[in-house]
C-alpha positions in Angstrom: 6.3 12.5 0.8 2.8 13.7 1.2 5.8 12.7 3.4 0.8 16.2 5.4 6.0 15.9 16.4 2.9 15.1 18.0 0.0 12.7 18.0 -0.2 9.9 15.5 -2.7 10.2 12.8 -5.6 7.9 12.1 -4.5 5.6 9.2 -7.3 5.2 6.7 -6.7 3.0 3.6 -9.5 3.5 1.0 -9.1 0.5 -1.2 -11.2 -0.5 -4.1 -12.8 -3.4 -2.2 -12.8 -2.2 1.4 -11.8 0.7 3.8 -9.2 -0.3 6.4 -8.6 1.8 9.5 -5.8 1.6 12.0 -5.0 3.8 15.1 -1.6 3.4 16.8 -0.1 5.0 19.9 3.6 5.8 19.9 4.9 4.4 23.2 7.9 6.6 23.1 11.6 6.1 23.9 12.0 3.5 21.2 9.4 1.2 22.7 7.5 0.9 19.5 3.7 1.2 19.0 0.5 0.0 20.5 -2.6 -0.9 18.5 -5.5 1.2 19.8 -8.1 0.2 17.2 -8.5 -1.3 13.8 -11.3 -2.2 11.5 -12.2 -3.2 7.9 -15.5 -2.3 6.1 -16.2 -3.8 2.7 -17.3 -1.6 -0.2 -19.9 -2.5 -2.9 -18.5 -3.7 -6.1 -17.6 -0.8 -8.5 -17.7 1.8 -5.7 -14.0 2.6 -6.6 -12.7 1.7 -10.1 -9.1 2.3 -11.1 -8.6 4.6 -8.2 -11.6 6.8 -9.2 -14.4 7.1 -6.6 -17.6 6.2 -8.4 -20.0 6.0 -5.4 -18.8 8.6 -2.9 -21.9 7.9 -0.7 -21.0 4.2 -0.2 -17.4 5.2 0.7 -18.5 7.8 3.2 -20.9 5.4 4.8 -18.1 2.8 5.2 -15.8 5.3 6.8 -18.4 6.7 9.2 -19.4 3.2 10.2 -15.8 2.4 11.1 -15.4 5.6 13.0 -18.7 5.1 14.9 -18.2 1.4 15.7 -14.7 1.8 17.0 -15.5 5.0 18.9 -12.7 6.9 17.2 -12.1 10.4 18.6 -9.1 11.3 16.4 -10.4 13.2 13.4 -7.0 13.9 11.9 -6.3 11.4 9.1 -3.5 10.1 6.9 -4.7 8.5 3.7 -3.1 7.3 0.5 -3.5 7.3 -3.2 -2.2 5.5 -6.3 -3.0 5.2 -10.0 -2.5 7.3 -13.1 -2.8 10.6 -11.2 0.4 9.9 -9.3 3.9 10.3 -10.7 7.0 9.1 -8.8 10.6 9.7 -10.0 14.0 9.1 -8.5 16.3 11.8 -9.8 19.9 13.0 -9.3 20.5 16.7 -8.6 23.5 18.9 -7.7 24.1 19.3 -3.9 22.2 22.2 -2.4 20.5 23.2 0.8 17.0 22.1 1.6 15.7 25.6 1.0 17.4 25.7 -2.4 16.1 22.2 -3.2 12.5 23.2 -2.4 12.7 26.0 -5.0 14.7 24.0 -7.6 12.5 21.0 -7.5 9.6 23.0 -8.9 11.7 23.8 -12.0 13.2 20.3 -12.2 9.8 18.6 -12.0 8.6 20.0 -15.3 10.7 17.7 -17.4 9.5 14.5 -15.5 5.8 15.2 -15.2 3.4 14.7 -18.2 0.9 17.1 -16.8 0.6 20.9 -16.7 2.8 21.8 -13.6 -0.1 24.0 -12.3 -2.4 20.8 -12.2 -0.2 19.0 -9.7 1.1 19.3 -6.1 4.8 18.4 -5.9 6.7 17.1 -2.9 10.2 15.6 -2.5 12.5 13.7 -0.2 16.2 13.3 -0.2 17.1 9.6 -0.3 20.9 9.7 -0.2 24.0 11.8 -0.9 27.1 10.8 -2.7 29.2 12.6 0.0 31.0 16.0 0.0 30.5 17.7 -3.3 28.6 14.7 -4.8 25.1 14.7 -6.2 22.0 14.0 -4.1 19.4 11.4 -5.0 15.9 12.9 -4.6 12.5 11.2 -4.7 10.1 13.4 -6.6 6.4 12.9 -6.1 3.5 14.7 -8.0 -0.2 14.2 -7.5 -3.0 15.8 -9.5 -4.7 18.5 -7.4 -8.2 17.4 -8.4 -7.5 14.0 -6.8 -6.3 15.7 -3.6 -9.5 17.9 -3.6 -11.7 14.8 -4.1 -10.2 13.0 -1.2 -10.3 16.1 1.1 -14.0 16.6 0.2 -14.9 13.0 0.7 -13.2 12.8 4.2 -14.6 16.2 5.1 -18.1 14.8 4.5 -17.2 12.0 6.9 -16.2 14.6 9.6 -12.4 14.0 9.1 -9.5 16.2 8.3 -6.8 15.1 5.8 -3.6 15.9 7.6 -1.2 13.8 5.5 -1.5 12.2 2.1 0.9 9.4 1.2 1.3 6.8 -1.5 0.2 3.2 -1.1 3.5 1.9 -2.3 5.5 3.8 0.4 3.0 3.0 3.2 3.7 -0.7 2.8 7.4 0.1 3.1 6.8 2.0 6.4 4.9 -0.9 7.8 7.7 -3.3 6.7 10.4 -1.3 8.3 8.9 -1.3 11.8 8.3 -5.0 11.8 11.2 -6.6 10.1 15.0 -6.4 10.3 16.6 -4.3 7.6 20.0 -5.4 6.1 21.9 -2.7 4.2 22.8 -4.8 1.2 19.7 -6.9 1.0 17.3 -6.3 -1.9 13.6 -6.9 -1.0 10.6 -6.7 -3.3 7.5 -5.5 -1.4 4.4 -6.7 -3.4 1.2 -5.3 -2.0 -1.7 -7.0 -3.8 -4.9 -5.1 -3.6 -8.2 -5.9 -5.3 -7.6 -3.8 -8.4 -4.0 -2.8 -8.3 -0.7 -4.4 -7.1 1.9 -1.9 -5.8 5.6 -3.0 -6.1 8.4 -1.4 -4.3 12.0 -2.7 -4.5 14.2 -1.7 -1.6 17.9 -1.9 -1.1 18.2 -1.9 2.7 15.7 0.8 3.6 16.1 2.9 0.4 13.5 2.5 -2.4 15.2 1.8 -5.8 12.2 1.1 -8.0 8.4 1.2 -7.8 5.6 0.4 -10.1 1.8 -0.4 -10.1 0.5 -3.3 -12.1 -3.2 -4.2 -12.8 -2.8 -7.9 -12.1 -4.4 -8.2 -8.7 -7.0 -9.9 -6.4 -10.0 -9.2 -8.7 -8.4 -11.3 -11.4 -9.0 -14.3 -9.2 -12.5 -13.3 -8.2 -13.6 -12.5 -11.8 -12.2 -15.8 -13.1 -14.0 -17.9 -10.4 -17.3 -16.1 -11.0 -17.0 -16.6 -14.8 -15.8 -20.2 -14.8 -17.8 -21.6 -11.9 -20.9 -19.3 -12.1 -20.4 -18.1 -8.5 -21.5 -15.0 -6.7 -18.9 -12.4 -5.8 -19.1 -13.4 -2.2 -18.6 -17.1 -3.0 -15.6 -16.4 -5.3 -14.0 -14.2 -2.6 -14.3 -17.0 -0.1 -13.1 -19.8 -2.4 -10.0 -17.9 -3.5 -8.9 -17.7 0.2 -9.5 -21.4 0.8 -12.7 -21.0 2.8 -15.3 -23.7 2.2 -18.5 -22.7 0.4 -21.6 -25.0 0.4 -22.0 -26.9 -2.9 -18.6 -25.9 -4.2 -15.6 -28.2 -4.0 -12.2 -26.6 -3.6 -10.7 -29.1 -6.1 -12.9 -27.6 -8.8 -11.5 -24.1 -8.1 -7.8 -25.2 -7.9 -7.1 -25.2 -11.7 -8.7 -21.7 -12.1 -6.7 -20.3 -9.2 -3.5 -21.9 -10.4 -4.0 -20.4 -13.9 -4.5 -16.9 -12.5 -1.5 -17.3 -10.2 0.7 -18.2 -13.2 -0.5 -15.1 -15.0 0.2 -13.0 -11.9 3.7 -14.5 -11.6 4.4 -13.7 -15.3 3.4 -10.1 -14.8 5.5 -9.8 -11.7 8.4 -11.3 -13.5 8.1 -8.7 -16.3 8.2 -5.9 -13.7 11.2 -7.3 -11.7 13.1 -8.0 -15.0 12.6 -4.3 -15.9 13.9 -3.4 -12.4 17.1 -5.4 -13.0 17.6 -3.8 -16.4 17.1 -0.2 -15.3 19.0 -0.4 -12.0 21.8 -2.9 -12.9 21.0 -4.8 -9.8 21.0 -8.5 -10.6 19.7 -10.2 -7.4 16.4 -10.0 -5.5 17.0 -11.7 -2.2 13.5 -11.8 -0.8 9.9 -11.1 -1.7 7.4 -9.8 0.9 3.7 -10.1 0.0 0.9 -8.0 1.6 -2.6 -6.9 0.8 -5.8 -9.0 0.7 -4.7 -10.7 -2.5 -1.6 -12.2 -0.8 -4.0 -14.6 1.0 -4.9 -16.5 -2.2 -4.3 -20.2 -1.6 -0.8 -21.3 -2.3 0.2 -17.9 -3.9 3.2 -17.4 -1.6 4.5 -21.0 -2.3 4.2 -20.5 -6.1 5.9 -17.2 -6.1 8.8 -18.6 -4.0 9.3 -21.5 -6.4 8.9 -19.4 -9.5 11.5 -16.8 -8.4 13.7 -19.1 -6.4 13.8 -16.8 -3.4 12.2 -16.8 0.1 8.6 -15.4 0.1 6.8 -14.3 3.2 3.4 -12.8 3.8 3.8 -9.6 5.8 2.2 -9.2 9.3 2.2 -5.4 9.8 1.3 -6.0 13.5 4.2 -8.3 14.2 6.1 -5.8 16.4 3.0 -3.8 17.4 1.8 -4.3 21.0 -1.8 -5.6 21.2 -3.9 -5.6 24.4 -5.7 -8.9 24.0 -8.3 -7.9 26.6 -9.6 -5.2 24.3 -8.8 -6.5 20.8 -9.2 -9.9 19.2 -5.7 -11.2 18.5 -6.9 -14.2 16.4 -8.9 -11.8 14.1 -5.9 -9.4 13.9 -3.6 -12.2 12.9 -6.0 -13.6 10.3 -6.6 -10.3 8.6 -3.2 -8.8 9.2 -2.0 -8.7 5.5 -4.9 -6.5 4.6 -3.6 -3.7 6.9 -0.1 -3.1 5.5 -1.0 0.3 4.0 -3.3 1.3 6.9 -0.5 0.6 9.4 2.0 2.6 7.3 -0.4 5.5 7.3 -1.1 5.2 11.1 2.7 5.7 11.7 2.4 9.3 10.4 2.3 12.1 12.8 0.9 15.6 12.9 3.5 17.9 11.4 5.3 15.3 9.3 
């Protein structure tokens, strides 16, 4: 999948509210990964809107600050995109070799992509096969070329090379798979709540069955608190995560937060109901939340009660070795949900 074996790449998640950076070392021989460096740098409001970079200077400044302050030497980067310029389809095709598939997918893609085929870059990955003589299930991904050019130019100006481009929704899956046990029959909804967009990926075991982005996300809370309580952006961000703010009582914010959480739950239910209808899968066994928006006060408890299933907030560093002499473990644990996509990106390697 934009799926760009040697050195791990630097994972750089360029979100609408912040840039997150993770560098991992593969310990080899199945020993897992070690965290070499990590960082998060906030972006000004409106720097990125709906996946479109509005203030490239601010984004470049944030990236270069992270690189400088963490003394990063690796200039080969994996980054991710989402939004309207990305198309993902799960399709069934006749069995064929990888070489034949690479050629056939270009023709097959035309009927699934609502853009001129010359405007997009196409990639694919075989998910499963029905066995001897049976069809194969293929994940088809298309991204507009102008979006790829924009990201390559942006990172180039920061002195970095884009070696792999992935999708937010699948990066969270990669982070989940190295940190949590995978049961073949279990259906898990990964819900990555960013500032402007929530990425949803439903897995059966380790295979993605369904994915969708919704616009109900962390900014909904911030906007409502600013509007209803006349708060600054920074105050609203603190309040929604349960942090005390001088002159503002948490009890005042609770009804506003609860109302937005109910709206979020309703939007998530619509999406998961659509999943059930389109896949004929009736049960979702577990919901895993990630992203900065997952830390909204009591959100995980509400979602668990609303859907009647276990809900957990993902720690993408759970199985990652951390040298506490060099890295602040308390800060890592506190900010961990923000880094699901960045960890998924940092798992990528040169030549993937």
